[in-house]
C-alpha positions as CSV (number, residue, x, y, z in Angstrom):
1,T,-115.7,175.7,-2.1
2,Q,-116.7,179.3,-1.7
3,A,-116.6,178.9,2.1
4,N,-113.1,177.5,2.0
5,P,-111.2,179.1,-0.9
6,E,-107.9,177.5,0.1
7,G,-109.3,174.0,-0.2
8,F,-109.6,170.9,2.0
9,Y,-106.7,168.8,3.0
10,E,-108.2,165.9,4.9
11,D,-107.5,162.4,3.5
12,K,-111.0,161.4,2.3
13,S,-110.7,157.7,3.0
14,I,-109.5,158.2,6.6
15,Q,-112.0,160.9,7.3
16,N,-114.9,158.8,6.0
17,E,-114.0,155.9,8.3
18,N,-113.2,158.2,11.2
19,N,-116.7,159.8,10.9
20,K,-118.4,156.4,10.9
21,L,-116.6,155.7,14.2
22,F,-117.6,159.2,15.5
23,R,-121.2,158.6,14.7
24,Y,-121.3,155.3,16.4
25,L,-119.6,156.6,19.6
26,T,-121.8,159.6,19.9
27,E,-125.0,157.7,19.0
28,H,-124.2,155.2,21.8
29,G,-123.3,157.9,24.3
30,K,-119.8,156.6,24.9
31,S,-117.7,159.4,23.7
32,S,-116.3,160.1,27.2
33,D,-115.2,156.6,28.0
34,F,-111.5,155.6,28.3
35,G,-110.8,152.7,26.0
36,F,-113.1,150.7,23.9
37,F,-113.2,147.8,26.4
38,L,-115.6,149.8,28.5
39,A,-118.3,149.0,25.9
40,R,-121.4,147.7,27.7
41,N,-121.6,144.3,25.9
42,K,-119.8,142.1,23.5
43,T,-121.8,143.2,20.5
44,E,-120.9,146.8,21.1
45,R,-117.3,146.0,21.6
46,V,-117.1,144.0,18.4
47,K,-118.7,146.9,16.5
48,E,-116.2,149.4,17.9
49,V,-113.2,147.2,17.1
50,Y,-114.6,146.7,13.6
51,L,-114.9,150.4,13.0
52,M,-111.5,151.2,14.5
53,N,-109.9,148.6,12.2
54,K,-111.5,150.3,9.3
55,V,-109.8,153.5,10.3
56,R,-106.6,151.6,10.8
57,R,-106.7,150.0,7.3
58,A,-107.3,153.4,5.8
59,I,-104.2,154.8,7.6
60,D,-102.1,151.8,6.7
61,D,-103.1,152.4,3.0
62,L,-102.0,156.0,3.3
63,N,-98.7,154.8,4.6
64,V,-98.2,152.6,1.6
65,R,-99.2,155.4,-0.8
66,T,-97.0,158.0,0.8
67,K,-93.5,157.3,2.1
68,T,-93.1,160.6,4.0
69,K,-94.4,161.5,7.5
70,W,-97.8,163.0,7.5
71,G,-100.5,164.3,9.9
72,F,-104.2,163.8,10.1
73,K,-106.6,166.6,11.1
74,D,-110.3,166.0,11.6
75,P,-112.6,167.7,14.1
76,A,-114.2,164.3,14.8
77,L,-110.9,163.3,16.5
78,C,-112.1,165.3,19.5
79,I,-114.3,162.3,20.2
80,T,-112.5,159.4,18.5
81,F,-108.9,160.1,19.5
82,R,-109.1,158.3,22.8
83,R,-110.3,155.1,21.1
84,L,-107.8,155.3,18.2
85,H,-104.9,155.9,20.5
86,T,-105.5,152.3,21.7
87,Y,-104.2,151.1,18.3
88,F,-101.7,153.9,17.6
89,K,-99.3,154.1,20.5
90,D,-96.6,155.9,18.5
91,V,-98.9,158.9,17.5
92,N,-97.6,162.4,18.4
93,P,-100.7,164.4,19.1
94,I,-100.7,168.2,18.5
95,Y,-103.8,169.8,20.1
96,I,-105.0,172.7,17.9
97,I,-107.7,174.9,19.3
98,R,-109.6,177.6,17.3
99,D,-111.0,180.8,18.6
100,P,-114.7,180.0,19.7
101,S,-116.1,183.0,17.8
102,E,-114.7,181.7,14.6
103,V,-116.1,178.2,15.3
104,V,-119.5,179.7,15.9
105,I,-119.5,181.7,12.7
106,S,-118.3,178.6,10.7
107,E,-120.9,176.3,12.2
108,V,-123.7,178.8,11.7
109,T,-122.8,179.7,8.1
110,T,-121.7,176.4,6.7
111,G,-123.1,173.8,9.1
112,G,-126.5,175.3,9.7
113,S,-126.1,175.1,13.5
114,S,-127.6,177.5,16.0
115,P,-125.1,179.8,17.9
116,I,-125.9,178.1,21.1
117,K,-125.3,174.6,19.7
118,A,-122.1,175.8,18.2
119,F,-120.9,177.2,21.5
120,N,-121.7,173.9,23.2
121,L,-119.8,172.0,20.4
122,W,-116.7,174.1,21.0
123,N,-116.9,173.7,24.8
124,E,-117.3,169.9,24.6
125,C,-114.4,169.5,22.1
126,V,-112.1,171.6,24.1
127,L,-112.9,169.8,27.4
128,N,-112.0,166.5,25.6
129,I,-108.8,168.1,24.4
130,L,-107.8,169.1,27.9
131,E,-108.5,165.6,29.2
132,Y,-106.5,164.0,26.4
133,K,-103.7,166.3,27.1
134,L,-103.4,165.1,30.7
135,K,-103.0,161.5,29.5
136,F,-101.3,161.9,26.0
137,K,-98.7,164.7,26.2
138,G,-98.3,167.1,23.3
139,P,-98.3,170.8,22.6
140,L,-101.4,172.9,22.6
141,V,-101.4,175.2,19.6
142,L,-103.7,178.1,18.8
143,Y,-105.2,177.7,15.2
144,H,-104.7,181.4,14.2
145,K,-101.0,181.2,15.2
146,L,-100.5,178.1,13.2
147,I,-102.0,179.5,9.9
148,Q,-100.2,182.7,10.4
149,K,-97.0,180.6,10.6
150,D,-96.0,182.1,14.0
151,K,-92.3,181.4,14.4
152,K,-92.5,180.4,18.0
153,T,-95.4,178.1,17.4
154,L,-93.7,176.4,14.5
155,Q,-90.5,176.0,16.5
156,R,-92.4,174.4,19.4
157,I,-94.0,171.9,17.0
158,N,-90.6,171.1,15.3
159,T,-88.9,170.6,18.7
160,Y,-91.8,168.4,19.9
161,L,-91.8,166.1,16.9
162,R,-88.0,165.7,17.2
163,S,-88.1,164.9,20.9
164,D,-87.7,161.7,22.7
165,K,-91.2,160.7,23.7
166,K,-90.1,160.2,27.3
167,K,-88.7,163.7,27.5
168,L,-91.7,165.6,26.1
169,S,-93.1,168.7,27.6
170,Q,-93.5,169.0,31.4
171,P,-96.9,168.1,32.8
172,I,-99.1,171.2,33.0
173,K,-101.7,171.6,35.8
174,V,-105.0,171.7,33.9
175,Q,-108.2,172.4,35.9
176,H,-111.0,170.0,35.2
177,Y,-113.9,172.2,33.9
178,R,-116.3,169.3,33.0
179,S,-119.7,169.6,34.8
180,K,-122.4,167.0,35.2
181,G,-125.1,169.2,33.8
182,S,-125.4,171.0,30.5
183,L,-122.7,173.6,30.0
184,P,-123.2,177.2,30.7
185,L,-122.8,178.9,27.4
186,P,-121.1,182.1,26.1
187,E,-119.8,183.3,29.6
188,Y,-118.5,179.8,30.3
189,T,-116.9,179.7,26.8
190,E,-115.1,183.0,27.4
191,R,-113.6,181.7,30.6
192,L,-112.5,178.4,29.0
193,W,-110.9,180.4,26.1
194,K,-109.0,182.6,28.5
195,H,-107.8,179.4,30.2
196,I,-106.6,177.9,26.9
197,L,-104.7,181.2,26.2
198,K,-102.9,180.9,29.5
199,V,-102.0,177.2,28.9
200,E,-100.6,178.0,25.5
201,E,-98.7,181.0,26.8
202,N,-97.1,179.0,29.7
203,E,-96.0,176.2,27.4
């Protein structure tokens, strides 16, 4: 498209099923729960398992079609990853975070969001990533360094993917930023972005 001249690389079948799971979790207000067994009743649990199995089958189908190793990138993973990890214990997560100003511009120009809503979206996704990182170890990578093929960044990813899972990166002290109320906006985002830059630098 004109907005993305280099094209889209998501696997459509996996993305479609993952988005269905994303919509279900967000509509039912359970995006922050650990594990799908925290669903409130049997009907919800059965629905979650059904949707996750659909994602799983799409991934299994990709494994049949492609014999090589591959990665799956989808912003909806900020919400669904904790659920999907229940099924995929051998996944090696890589946490990619984009500059919030770029996210806001993208959301406003292509997604039709307001700037405030876009800031909130970035904040929420990054908070989820920081929480995931405490439980599921993996490198935190800055998006602009990845697309610029920064040598140090690529080396970190390569070393991580070749590592024994038990000997992965040392635990990093990550401050919990999540608040009970609505998130403060641009000023809060700036502090959170500076924190991300420090975490990435210290890794």
